[in-house]
C-alpha positions as CSV (number, residue, x, y, z in Angstrom):
1,M,-163.6,-71.1,22.0
2,R,-163.6,-67.9,24.2
3,A,-163.2,-70.0,27.3
4,L,-160.2,-71.8,25.9
5,K,-158.5,-68.4,25.3
6,W,-159.5,-67.1,28.7
7,L,-158.1,-70.2,30.3
8,A,-154.8,-69.8,28.3
9,W,-154.7,-66.0,29.4
10,A,-155.4,-66.9,33.1
11,F,-152.9,-69.8,33.4
12,F,-150.2,-69.1,30.9
13,G,-150.4,-65.2,30.5
14,N,-148.4,-62.5,32.2
15,D,-149.9,-59.0,31.6
16,D,-147.3,-57.2,33.7
17,D,-144.1,-58.5,32.4
18,G,-145.0,-60.2,29.0
19,P,-144.1,-63.7,28.0
20,I,-140.2,-63.4,28.1
21,G,-139.9,-61.9,31.6
22,D,-138.9,-58.7,33.2
23,V,-135.5,-57.1,32.7
24,S,-134.1,-58.5,35.9
25,F,-134.9,-62.1,34.8
26,N,-134.0,-61.5,31.0
27,P,-131.8,-58.4,30.7
28,G,-131.2,-59.1,27.0
29,R,-134.9,-59.5,26.3
30,I,-134.1,-62.8,24.3
31,D,-137.2,-64.4,23.0
32,T,-136.8,-67.9,22.7
33,W,-139.0,-70.9,23.8
34,S,-136.5,-71.8,26.4
35,F,-136.8,-68.3,28.0
36,R,-140.6,-68.4,27.8
37,R,-140.7,-71.8,29.5
38,A,-138.3,-70.6,32.2
39,W,-140.2,-67.5,32.9
40,W,-143.5,-69.4,33.2
41,L,-142.0,-72.1,35.4
42,R,-140.4,-69.3,37.6
43,N,-143.7,-67.4,37.7
44,P,-146.8,-69.8,36.7
45,A,-150.3,-68.8,36.4
46,H,-149.3,-65.0,37.0
47,N,-152.6,-63.7,35.6
48,W,-154.7,-66.2,37.6
49,T,-153.2,-65.3,41.0
50,F,-153.1,-61.4,40.2
51,Y,-156.3,-60.8,38.4
52,V,-158.7,-63.9,38.6
53,I,-158.5,-64.8,42.5
54,G,-156.4,-61.6,43.2
55,V,-157.3,-58.0,43.4
56,A,-154.3,-56.5,41.8
57,G,-155.1,-53.5,39.9
58,K,-158.3,-52.9,41.9
59,T,-159.1,-50.5,44.9
60,F,-158.8,-52.6,48.3
61,S,-157.9,-52.0,51.8
62,R,-155.6,-54.0,53.8
63,S,-155.3,-54.0,57.7
64,G,-153.0,-56.0,60.2
65,I,-149.6,-55.9,61.8
66,A,-147.6,-54.5,58.7
67,P,-150.2,-54.1,56.1
68,K,-147.7,-52.5,53.5
69,D,-145.4,-55.4,53.7
70,V,-145.2,-59.1,52.9
71,F,-143.1,-59.7,56.0
72,N,-143.0,-57.9,59.3
73,P,-140.0,-55.6,59.4
74,A,-139.4,-56.6,63.2
75,M,-139.3,-60.3,62.3
76,G,-141.8,-63.0,63.3
77,F,-145.4,-63.1,62.1
78,N,-147.4,-60.7,60.0
79,V,-151.1,-61.2,59.7
80,C,-153.2,-59.1,57.6
81,I,-156.9,-59.0,55.9
82,T,-157.3,-57.6,52.5
83,R,-160.7,-56.3,52.1
84,Y,-162.4,-55.9,48.7
85,K,-165.9,-55.2,47.9
86,A,-166.9,-56.0,44.3
87,W,-170.7,-55.7,44.6
88,S,-173.4,-53.7,46.4
89,S,-173.9,-54.8,50.1
90,A,-176.8,-57.0,49.6
91,A,-175.1,-59.2,46.7
92,H,-172.0,-59.0,48.5
93,Y,-173.4,-60.5,51.7
94,A,-175.4,-63.3,49.7
95,A,-172.4,-64.3,47.9
96,G,-170.6,-64.7,51.2
97,A,-173.5,-66.5,52.7
98,L,-173.4,-68.9,49.9
99,V,-169.8,-69.5,50.0
100,A,-170.0,-70.2,53.8
101,L,-172.9,-72.6,53.1
102,I,-170.9,-74.5,50.6
103,L,-167.7,-74.6,52.7
104,L,-169.1,-75.2,56.1
105,A,-172.5,-77.0,55.7
106,P,-172.7,-80.7,56.6
107,V,-172.8,-83.0,53.5
108,E,-176.4,-83.9,54.2
109,L,-177.6,-80.2,54.0
110,L,-175.9,-79.7,50.8
111,V,-177.5,-82.9,49.3
112,W,-180.9,-81.6,50.4
113,I,-180.3,-78.2,48.8
114,F,-178.4,-79.1,45.6
115,G,-179.5,-82.7,45.0
116,W,-177.2,-85.8,45.2
117,W,-175.1,-84.6,42.4
118,A,-173.5,-82.2,44.9
119,L,-171.6,-85.2,46.3
120,L,-169.7,-85.3,42.9
121,A,-168.3,-81.8,43.9
122,L,-166.9,-82.9,47.4
123,P,-163.4,-83.6,46.2
124,L,-163.1,-80.2,44.6
125,V,-163.8,-78.4,48.1
126,P,-160.2,-77.8,48.8
127,F,-159.7,-76.1,45.4
128,M,-162.7,-73.9,46.3
129,V,-161.5,-72.4,49.5
130,V,-158.9,-69.9,47.8
131,P,-161.5,-68.5,45.4
132,A,-164.2,-68.6,48.1
133,F,-162.4,-66.0,50.4
134,R,-162.1,-64.0,47.0
135,V,-165.9,-64.1,46.4
136,A,-166.6,-63.3,50.1
137,G,-164.4,-60.1,50.1
138,W,-162.3,-61.2,53.0
139,M,-158.7,-62.3,51.9
140,P,-156.5,-63.4,54.7
141,F,-152.7,-63.3,54.7
142,I,-150.1,-64.8,57.2
143,S,-146.5,-64.6,56.9
144,Y,-143.5,-65.6,59.0
145,Q,-139.9,-64.5,58.9
146,S,-136.9,-65.8,61.1
147,A,-133.2,-66.5,60.6
148,R,-134.0,-69.8,59.2
149,V,-137.2,-69.6,57.2
150,K,-139.3,-67.3,55.2
151,T,-143.0,-68.3,54.3
152,Y,-146.3,-66.8,53.5
153,F,-149.8,-67.7,52.4
154,G,-152.6,-65.4,51.2
155,W,-153.2,-62.2,49.4
156,R,-150.1,-60.0,49.5
157,D,-149.7,-56.4,49.7
158,R,-150.2,-55.9,46.0
159,G,-153.6,-57.8,45.9
160,N,-152.3,-60.9,44.4
161,F,-152.4,-64.4,45.9
162,G,-149.2,-66.2,46.8
163,I,-147.4,-69.0,48.6
164,K,-143.9,-69.4,49.4
165,L,-141.6,-71.3,51.6
166,T,-137.9,-70.7,51.6
167,K,-135.0,-71.0,53.8
168,G,-133.9,-67.8,55.5
């Protein structure tokens, strides 16, 4: 039962703005199912991207072209790395090595180490890449802004994970 509550919190909760949205989205603070649904569709899986795979609310460092911004103020690319260390050095490097092994090792090596049932997890590898960066503590970010397009992928300046592609 606790796992279901956690999944509901992670994928449907919003600890920062609540279930009916912030004042800019819902100025009258109307609490109806349609507002709740519209807010969730506008900002799905908020707690997941901020607090589970993200590091919002934690102490982290960020370095790169424009580390305090999502987009480069001079237009063009912004590339940054968010660094978060959750464990002691030994545990941190062990977790990073395990993540690298799972993501980069040939299939034969994974079967030899984990057994034949490791093949069942291969379709999940694309979904493991983003959390793998979080576990390893090196979280990349890249954005591009021009007169025609604005896009980003990765851990933003507040520590949350995000993906965006819009016309400029």
